[in-house]
N, C-alpha and C positions, 0 to 999 in steps of 0.2 A: 085661264090666266094667260094673259097677252105677254107671251114671253118676250118679244121685241121691247114691249115697254119696261118690263123687268131688267133686261140688259142696259137699256138707256140709264134707268135709275141706278143699276150697279155701278156702271162706269161714272156716273156722278158721284157716288159715294167712295169710289175709288180715288177720284182727283182731288174732291174737297175735304173729305174726312181721312182718307189715307196717305194724301200727299203724293201719290204716285207720280213718276216722270211721263210726259208726252209720248215718248217711245214705249213705255210698257202700256199705257192706254190704248195706243194704236195697235200695240200687240194684241191685247186682250179684246178689242174690238173685232179684229180680223178673226181670231180664233173662235169666237162665240157667234159670229155671223155665220162662219163655215159650219160649226157644230148644227145650229138651228135649220140651216139649209139641207143639212143631211137628214137629221132625224125627223123633220116635220112637226107634226102635233105629237108624235110618242116621246116627248120629252122625259117621260116618267117611266118608260117602258125598258126595263133592263137588256131585253134582248137587241133593240133597235140601237141602244148605248153601245154594247158589246160590239155590234155589227160595225159601228162608226170606228170604234177603236181599232179593230182589224183592219178597216180601210185606210187608217192612218199609217199603220205598220206596212203596209203595202205600196205606199207612196211616198213617205218620207224617212230620213234618218232618223235613229233613234233619240237624239238631243231634240230635234223638233217635235217628234211624237210626243216625248216626256212633256215638252212645253205646252202643247195644245191642251194635252189631257188636263195638265196643272190649272190652266185658265179654266176649263169646264169646271172642274171640282172646287175652284174656289169661288165661282158663281153659284153654285149648288149649296155650297156650305154659307155662303152669304143668304141665300134664301132660307135655309134651314135655320140660321141663326136669329134672323128677323121675322121668324115665323110666319113665312109667306108661302110654305109648302102646302098643299092640298093632303100630302100623303108623307111618308117617309122617303129620306133623301137614298135615291138609288145608287149612288156612288159609295153607300155604306157597305155594300155587297161586293163592289167591283174592285178588284185586285190588280193591279198591273205591275208585272217585273221587267227590268229593262237590264241588257247586258250590254252596257256601252263600252265599246273601245276608246282607252285613255288617250286624248290628244293633249300632247303637252304643249304649254304657251309658248309662242314664238317671241324670241328677246331680239334686241338690236345688239350686234356686237359694240364693244364700247368704241373700238377705233371708228366705227360708222357714226356713233353719236358726236364724237369729236369733230369728224370730218363736217359733219353739219352744222355744228356750232361754229367751227372755225371759219366755214364759208360765211356764216351769217354776220358775225363780228366783224371779219374784213370788210364787208359791205358796208357796216356802220363806220368803222373806221377811214375807209375809202372816202367819208363824205357823201354817201348814197343820197340820190333825192328821191328815194322811194318812201315816200309817206309812212307806209305800213311797216316798216322794217323794224322799227321798235318793238311794234305790236306782235308782230310774227316771232320774233326772238324770245319776247315775254312769253308767250303762250308755250312755246316748245320748253323754255327753262321752266316754266311753273309745271308742265307734265313731268320732267324728270325730276323736280324738286318734291313733288308730292304725290305722285303715283295716282292722280287723279282722273275720272272717267271724262270723257269728251263733254257730255253734257253739264257735268259739274264744273267744268271750267267755262262753258258757253254761258251759263247763268251766272256766273259771279257777279253780283252787286258790288257798287263802290265800298259800301258799308261793311263788306264781309274780309276786306283786306285790311291789314293794320300795316302799314308801310313803314311806321318807325320799329315796332317790335317783330315784324315780320311773322305775323300769325294770319292764316288763311282759313275761313270758316266755308267748309264745303257742305252742301246739302246732298246726301246720298240718296239710296234707294228707300222707298217707305218715307221719305222726308226726315231721314235719321241724320243729324247735324254731327260733324267732328271737326275738331281744330286740329292743323297742322303746322308746324313750324318750319319757316324758311331758313335751313341751316346755314347756307352759302351767302355772305355777303355780297359777292358779285352779283348773284341773280336778284337780291333785294334791291340792289344800286339799280339795275335795270327796270325792275317794275317802277321804281321811283323816277326814273328818267321817261319811261313810256308815260306815266301818269302826267309828269309834268307836260310832255308834249303836246298830249291831247286831253287837258285837264278840263276846260270849259265844255267841251262834247260829253265828256264822261259824267260830269256833275249833272249836265240838262237830261242825260239818258237815264242815269241810274245804273246802268250795267258798265262792268269795268274794261270788258273788252269789246270793241264797237267795229263795223263794217264801214265802207266809204260815206254811207247815207247817214251815220250816226245813230244806226240801231244795233240790237245785240248781234255779235259775232256768231253766227249760228254753227251747230255741229258739222253741218255739210260744208260751209264755207272753212271750218278749220281743217277738215279733212283734204279739202281741195290745196289749201295753203301748204300744208306738210307735204303733199306729194309733190308741188310746185318747187319748193325749196330742196327737197330731196334731188329732184332732178338737177336742179340748178348747181347743187353740190357735187353732184355724180357721185351719188351714193351705190353703194353695189347692190343694197338690198331696199325694197320699196317698204317705206316706213308707215304705219298706223298710228294714229292716238293710243290705241289700246296695249300696243307694243311697248310704249313708253312705261305703262303701268306695270307690264310683266317684267321689265327690265329692271325696273326699281327693286321690286320684291326679290327677284333672283340675286342681284347683285348686292342688296343688303345682307341677305342670307349666306352669301359668299365671304362677307366680312364679319360672320359671326353674330349678327344682330338676331337677338331673340324673336321666335316666330309671332310670339303674342303681341309684339310691338307691331309688326308688319301687319298683321291683323287688324289692329287698330287703325293703323295708318292706311290701308285700303279700305277700310269700312266694312268687313266682312263680317257677317252676323256670326258666322261659324268658323272655327278654326278649321274644319275640314277643307272649306273652301281655299284658305290659304295654304294648304299642306300640299298641293299640286306643285308649288314651287320647289318643296323640298326635292322632287325628283329631278327638275332641270338643273338646280345647284350641284346634286350628285352627279349629275352626268357631266357637268363641267370640270368637278373635282377629280373624275377618273380622267378625263382628258389631260388635265393638269399633272397628275401623278404619271400617266403615261409618257408624256413629253418631258418634264422638268425632273423627275426624282433622280437623285444622284446615283442610284444603282444602276441606272441605264448607261452610266459612264464606266462602270468599274469592269475590268475584266478579268473577273474571277472565274476560275474553271475555262479559261480560253488559251489557246495555245499561243505563245508569245509571237 
């Protein structure tokens, strides 16, 4: 069996049948190339595969090891399900346990979000000549309004956004669609202003957010844009697109929103993924109680 060709066939299956994102396909390709480079012809030998897994543990953090093993296991599962294996799936007898340290998601303090937005709106009110300011502000407002991933925003098409009803269709992992309502009228108004400003180019391209060349506003360009505007606004924290996603989930939880709604909003397939935000919200709750609870101002049991 020519495993390199099988990998190419598998990546094609993931792209066209499973509709996985370009970033996921790239990661799969890197992981599978590394695996084949290490095990060579011994792709069905359990001992060589076990040695490869051990070598991963020596080189990488647990999260990276978990992803790389998952990539290879998914590939073998595909070979098994499509009856391309000459023998039993070697991963059926390989079990790996992980003890990962829990890393809580980083959120943006509310005052830092306000600082960034205030700076950008002030630029518009000041009659800024910067042609991209409406686009940049619309992207950031949409991040905070929907909790979307950066590639979901980057790949938005014109037909994915209903500017009258304020409904956005997002294409998540595995090609799963979800619809998110923009609840703030100011955000929706800004989206309409941006569209009116660049309507002709948007209609020609098909993508909603465009770069100066009239093509898709890429994930990398979005990250650079946020970093640039964060510096201009003199924010105290370095903001990334995913931090908006974490912030939306955490602040909604603090406002008492049911976690199952937040799961649907973020497009998580499992509630366990969403539950990590409970820890962040609980931490903030402790800080509030420690700082704001009225008992702290009582002088019970203290000398007058």
